[in-house]
VONU-262147 format. One record per atom (N, C-alpha, C, CB): residue number from 1; residue in one letter; atom name; x, y, z. Coordinates in nm, 4 decimals. Glycine has a CB too. Example, Ala and Ser with C-alpha at 12.3 -4.5 7.8 and 13.67 -1.06 7.14 Angstrom:
1 A N 1.3190 -0.5690 0.7800
1 A CA 1.2300 -0.4500 0.7800
1 A C 1.3200 -0.3300 0.7800
1 A CB 1.1308 -0.4473 0.9046
2 S N 1.2850 -0.2250 0.7080
2 S CA 1.3670 -0.1060 0.7140
2 S C 1.2900 0.0030 0.7870
2 S CB 1.4084 -0.0598 0.5725
***
This chain:
1 X N 0.0842 -0.1192 0.0000
1 X CA 0.0000 0.0000 0.0000
1 X C 0.0885 0.1253 0.0000
1 X CB -0.0957 0.0000 0.1230
2 X N 0.0575 0.2156 -0.0886
2 X CA 0.1367 0.3385 -0.0996
2 X C 0.0792 0.4451 -0.0067
2 X CB 0.1392 0.3898 -0.2464
3 X N 0.1676 0.5058 0.0727
3 X CA 0.1242 0.6099 0.1654
3 X C 0.1069 0.7412 0.0905
3 X CB 0.2253 0.6263 0.2812
4 X N -0.0047 0.8105 0.1182
4 X CA -0.0297 0.9397 0.0541
4 X C 0.0594 1.0464 0.1153
4 X CB -0.1781 0.9797 0.0672
5 X N 0.1065 1.1334 0.0320
5 X CA 0.1884 1.2459 0.0775
5 X C 0.0955 1.3635 0.1047
5 X CB 0.2985 1.2838 -0.0285
6 X N 0.1032 1.4163 0.2257
6 X CA 0.0220 1.5329 0.2632
6 X C 0.1001 1.6567 0.2197
6 X CB -0.0098 1.5357 0.4195
7 X N 0.0663 1.7099 0.1029
7 X CA 0.1424 1.8198 0.0427
7 X C 0.1399 1.9459 0.1282
7 X CB 0.0880 1.8512 -0.0952
8 X N 0.0248 1.9783 0.1848
8 X CA 0.0152 2.0977 0.2689
8 X C 0.1039 2.0900 0.3913
8 X CB -0.1273 2.1193 0.3119
9 X N 0.1080 1.9717 0.4524
9 X CA 0.1939 1.9531 0.5701
9 X C 0.3401 1.9687 0.5314
9 X CB 0.1702 1.8143 0.6342
10 X N 0.3757 1.9226 0.4114
10 X CA 0.5135 1.9385 0.3647
10 X C 0.5479 2.0858 0.3450
10 X CB 0.5347 1.8616 0.2337
11 X N 0.4540 2.1641 0.2937
11 X CA 0.4765 2.3088 0.2787
11 X C 0.5041 2.3694 0.4161
11 X CB 0.3532 2.3786 0.2112
12 X N 0.4235 2.3301 0.5139
12 X CA 0.4417 2.3819 0.6505
12 X C 0.5778 2.3426 0.7058
12 X CB 0.3303 2.3302 0.7434
13 X N 0.6183 2.2159 0.6844
13 X CA 0.7484 2.1690 0.7346
13 X C 0.8634 2.2488 0.6738
13 X CB 0.7669 2.0194 0.7040
14 X N 0.8586 2.2694 0.5427
14 X CA 0.9653 2.3468 0.4776
14 X C 0.9673 2.4903 0.5290
14 X CB 0.9472 2.3459 0.3244
15 X N 0.8500 2.5504 0.5432
15 X CA 0.8418 2.6876 0.5928
15 X C 0.9019 2.6954 0.7329
15 X CB 0.6950 2.7372 0.5938
16 X N 0.8679 2.5996 0.8184
16 X CA 0.9195 2.6006 0.9552
16 X C 1.0698 2.5722 0.9588
16 X CB 0.8449 2.4979 1.0403
17 X N 1.1184 2.4833 0.8713
17 X CA 1.2625 2.4557 0.8665
17 X C 1.3407 2.5806 0.8283
17 X CB 1.2925 2.3424 0.7671
18 X N 1.2801 2.6641 0.7444
18 X CA 1.3448 2.7887 0.7031
18 X C 1.3248 2.9005 0.8058
18 X CB 1.2909 2.8329 0.5674
19 X N 1.2430 2.8739 0.9070
19 X CA 1.2193 2.9733 1.0119
19 X C 1.1344 3.0894 0.9650
19 X CB 1.3499 3.0253 1.0637
20 X N 1.0426 3.0625 0.8719
20 X CA 0.9583 3.1688 0.8156
20 X C 0.8175 3.1570 0.8725
20 X CB 0.9552 3.1612 0.6599
21 X N 0.7664 3.2667 0.9242
21 X CA 0.6287 3.2702 0.9742
21 X C 0.5325 3.2867 0.8564
21 X CB 0.6098 3.3858 1.0776
22 X N 0.4078 3.2440 0.8768
22 X CA 0.3070 3.2562 0.7709
22 X C 0.2927 3.4014 0.7251
22 X CB 0.1711 3.2027 0.8200
23 X N 0.2966 3.4937 0.8193
23 X CA 0.2804 3.6355 0.7850
23 X C 0.3925 3.6837 0.6928
23 X CB 0.2771 3.7209 0.9124
24 X N 0.5145 3.6377 0.7189
24 X CA 0.6295 3.6772 0.6365
24 X C 0.6165 3.6166 0.4968
24 X CB 0.7631 3.6325 0.7028
25 X N 0.5720 3.4905 0.4915
25 X CA 0.5538 3.4235 0.3631
25 X C 0.4507 3.4968 0.2772
25 X CB 0.5109 3.2777 0.3847
26 X N 0.3445 3.5465 0.3394
26 X CA 0.2429 3.6193 0.2620
26 X C 0.3017 3.7451 0.1984
26 X CB 0.1236 3.6568 0.3519
27 X N 0.3903 3.8128 0.2700
27 X CA 0.4539 3.9329 0.2149
27 X C 0.5416 3.8985 0.0946
27 X CB 0.5379 4.0033 0.3228
28 X N 0.6107 3.7841 0.1033
28 X CA 0.6987 3.7408 -0.0049
28 X C 0.6207 3.6941 -0.1278
28 X CB 0.7892 3.6292 0.0438
29 X N 0.5039 3.6338 -0.1063
29 X CA 0.4261 3.5780 -0.2174
29 X C 0.3454 3.6835 -0.2933
29 X CB 0.3325 3.4714 -0.1653
30 X N 0.3152 3.7948 -0.2284
30 X CA 0.2439 3.9015 -0.2980
30 X C 0.1082 3.9308 -0.2359
30 X CB 0.2261 3.8655 -0.4434
31 X N 0.0458 4.0357 -0.2858
31 X CA -0.0754 4.0880 -0.2223
31 X C -0.1982 3.9992 -0.2394
31 X CB -0.1055 4.2232 -0.2771
32 X N -0.1952 3.9021 -0.3325
32 X CA -0.3107 3.8126 -0.3468
32 X C -0.3124 3.7030 -0.2400
32 X CB -0.3105 3.7489 -0.4857
33 X N -0.2090 3.6970 -0.1562
33 X CA -0.1995 3.5967 -0.0497
33 X C -0.2280 3.6609 0.0856
33 X CB -0.0599 3.5302 -0.0493
34 X N -0.2811 3.5818 0.1783
34 X CA -0.3057 3.6266 0.3155
34 X C -0.2615 3.5149 0.4094
34 X CB -0.4575 3.6636 0.3381
35 X N -0.2486 3.5474 0.5380
35 X CA -0.2094 3.4476 0.6370
35 X C -0.3120 3.3360 0.6406
35 X CB -0.1939 3.5113 0.7766
36 X N -0.4394 3.3709 0.6307
36 X CA -0.5471 3.2713 0.6326
36 X C -0.5358 3.1777 0.5122
36 X CB -0.6853 3.3409 0.6333
37 X N -0.5025 3.2327 0.3966
37 X CA -0.4894 3.1518 0.2752
37 X C -0.3723 3.0534 0.2877
37 X CB -0.4697 3.2428 0.1518
38 X N -0.2623 3.0970 0.3467
38 X CA -0.1473 3.0091 0.3706
38 X C -0.1870 2.8981 0.4671
38 X CB -0.0266 3.0894 0.4267
39 X N -0.2593 2.9343 0.5735
39 X CA -0.3032 2.8367 0.6730
39 X C -0.3911 2.7297 0.6084
39 X CB -0.3794 2.9066 0.7870
40 X N -0.4847 2.7717 0.5256
40 X CA -0.5738 2.6764 0.4571
40 X C -0.4957 2.5886 0.3611
40 X CB -0.6850 2.7508 0.3810
41 X N -0.3988 2.6453 0.2929
41 X CA -0.3141 2.5688 0.1995
41 X C -0.2386 2.4598 0.2743
41 X CB -0.2140 2.6623 0.1261
42 X N -0.1860 2.4920 0.3912
42 X CA -0.1084 2.3953 0.4700
42 X C -0.1960 2.2832 0.5254
42 X CB -0.0372 2.4664 0.5848
43 X N -0.3249 2.3049 0.5340
43 X CA -0.4169 2.2027 0.5843
43 X C -0.4627 2.1062 0.4755
43 X CB -0.5375 2.2686 0.6472
44 X N -0.4449 2.1439 0.3487
44 X CA -0.4919 2.0622 0.2380
44 X C -0.3973 1.9445 0.2119
44 X CB -0.5064 2.1476 0.1119
45 X N -0.4541 1.8285 0.1888
45 X CA -0.3730 1.7104 0.1597
45 X C -0.3141 1.7187 0.0197
45 X CB -0.4565 1.5827 0.1745
46 X N -0.3924 1.7720 -0.0743
46 X CA -0.3459 1.7859 -0.2123
46 X C -0.3559 1.9335 -0.2508
46 X CB -0.4297 1.6956 -0.3106
47 X N -0.2478 1.9836 -0.3050
47 X CA -0.2449 2.1258 -0.3457
47 X C -0.2650 2.1325 -0.4958
47 X CB -0.1096 2.1957 -0.3044
***
């Protein structure tokens, strides 16, 4: 059985390994992003 990769959790892990807060990431990604949008993205199994 193949284990599913939780893509959102991986995004969160990479962000945390780099020491970047969600708020900082939103500034880097541009004005169409918000902290809430990043949070929801990290909760999704498939992006």
